[in-house]
Structure formats: C-alpha cells, structure tokens
N, C-alpha and C positions, 0 to 999 in steps of 0.2 A: 498575703496581699493586704495592703492598707484598704480598709473598707471605705466606700464612698459615703460622704455625708449628705444628710438631707439639706435642703436649702436653708432651713431654719438653723441647723447646726453650723453650716458653712458661714452664715452671716452673723451669728451671735457674737463671736469674739471681736469681729470688726466693729459691730455696732457698740459693743461695750467699750472698746478702745476709743472710739470717737466720742462717746458720752463722757468718759473719764477726762479726755483732753478738754472738752468744752466746759465741764465743771471747773477744772483747774484754771482754765483761761478766764472764765467769768469771775471766779473768786479772786484770782490774781489782779484783775483789772480793778475790782472793788477795793481791795486792800492797798493797792498802790496809791490810792487817794490819801492813805494814812502814812505814806512813806515807807511801806513795808513791801517785801517780796513774799511770794507764796512760801518759799523755803523758810524764811524767818518767821512768818506767821505760824506755820506748822510747828516750828520749834517752840514758840511761845505758848501755843495751845497745849502741846504735849507736856511741857514743863508745868503749866498751871494745873493740869489734871493729874499729875503724878509727882508726889513729893519725893525728895531725896533721889534725884536722877543724876547719874554720872554720865560723863561724855561718852564712854564706851556703850552704855545702854542706849543713849540717844542715837548714836550712829547706827546701831543695830535696828532699833525700832523704826527709825525714819529712813532706813536703807540708804545711808550716806557713807561715803568714804571718810575716814578720819580727817584728812587734810581739808576736805570740803566743810565738814562740821566745824572744825576749828576756825575757818574763815568766817562762817556764818555767826558763830558765837562771838568772835572778835568784833564784828559789826554791831551785834546786839549789846555787847559790853560797852563799846564806845558811845552808844546812844543812851547808856544808863538803864538798860532794860533787864539785864541779868548781871549776876555776879558769880564768879567761880571761886570755890573754896576747896582747900586741900581735904582729902579724905583721911580720917584717922587710920593709921596703920598702913597706908599706901601713898607715899609722897608723890608718886607719878599720877595717881588718879585725881580727877577734879569733879566735884559735885557742882551742879548748876542749879541756881535758884533765881526766882524772879525778884525784881526790886519793886518797891511800892509804885514807882512810875510805870512799870510794866503791867501792873494789875489793872490800871485804867485802860491800857491798850488791849488787854485780854477781854475786858468787858465789851469794848467796841468790836473786837474780832468776833466775839460770840454773837453780838447783835447783827453784824453783817452776815454771819453764817446763818442765823435764823431767818433773816430777810431772804437770803438766797434759797434756803430750804423751802420756804413758803412759795416763792416765785416759781421755782422749777418743778415742784411736786404738787402744786395746788390742783391740777387737773387729773391727777392719778388717784384712783380709788385706794382706800386703806387696804383692802383685801389684795389688790394687785401689788402693793408695796410689801405686804407680808410674804407673798409668794416670791417676789423678786429678792427679798432679803434672804429667804431660805436658799434660793438658787445661788445667789452670790456667796453665801457662806459655804455651800458645797463646792463651788468653783474655787474659792480661796483654799480650802483644805486639799482639793485635788492638785492645785498648782504647788502648794507647799510640799506635797509628796513627790514632786517631780524634780528631776535635774536634767540638764541638757543631755548628758550622757545616757541616762536611762530612757529619755524620750527618743533619742536617735536610735538606741539599741532596740527598743520596742518596735519602732518603725521599720528598721531593717529586718527584724525578725518576721514581721507581718508581710513585708514585701518579698520575703524569700531570699534576701541578699546577705543574710547573716551566715557565719560559719556554723552557728548552732542550729541544727535542723530540728524542728519540732516533730515529734512522732505521736 
C-alpha cells in the first residue's frame, strides 16, 4: 500500500514547483527588457560558463529537444550573440561560442541575476539557505535516479496491484 504523506511532504513539491515558476517568471520579465527570453538567456549564461560547448551538450544540459535548441541558437546567431563552428573530426557537430557582443549581454544578465538573488533571498537566513541547498541537492539526485516506469512500478508494488508479490 502506498504510504500516506505528512502534510509537509504532501505540500513540499507543490511549493517547490510554484517557487520555481515564480523565479522563472520574474527573471524572464527582467530579461525581456533586454530583448531576450529566458531560454536564450539560459543558453548565453551556460555558454559563458563553459567553454567549448557543442550543440548536443547544450541540448542535454538545458533539457531541450534538438530542434528547439537549433531555433534558439538561430535567433542568437541572427542577433550576433553566438557563432557556430564545425568540430574537427565530426562535420555534423557544431561548437557554440559567444561573440564579443554577447559578452556585454552576459555581464548584464549576471547583474540582473545578482539583483534578483538579493531581492528574493534577502530575508532568508544563511543557515536556512544551507539546509535548503542540501535538501534540493538530495531531491535532484533522487529525481535523477527515477524514471516514470520505475516510479509507477514501485507505486503499483506498494499498492499491491503488481504481478510481483513481495514476500
């Protein structure tokens, strides 16, 4: 049988989901003043923090489908913010790099990110943030260890609806 959750456990993922959406919405609104979208800003920030990034790595790290990534990169390239270069030894692969014009944008994105960090976290004690960071790290590792199939199989096992009976 699936065990019942405490009220804290029952509300935690919902609260986390709402907080994540609100953070993304606030950051998106702030960067739209720069003519960027959240997706494009995430790309620029990731490329700036990781040299020699190829399109496949970007798609995986940012959890984007390849066609979506290509459209985003096309838009950044049209604005003169990135350039795509062939990878030696693999003519299909493209490496993505920032242009000088993009570096100024990244500085501004980092500034906006810092302002937002200060605004939304200023009333939260450092010790609470340390605990929250540990909890989020554990949650991320737990999520990464799951798949829909294993999640549903475990749930049906606990509910006694599985063909595999635990003894």
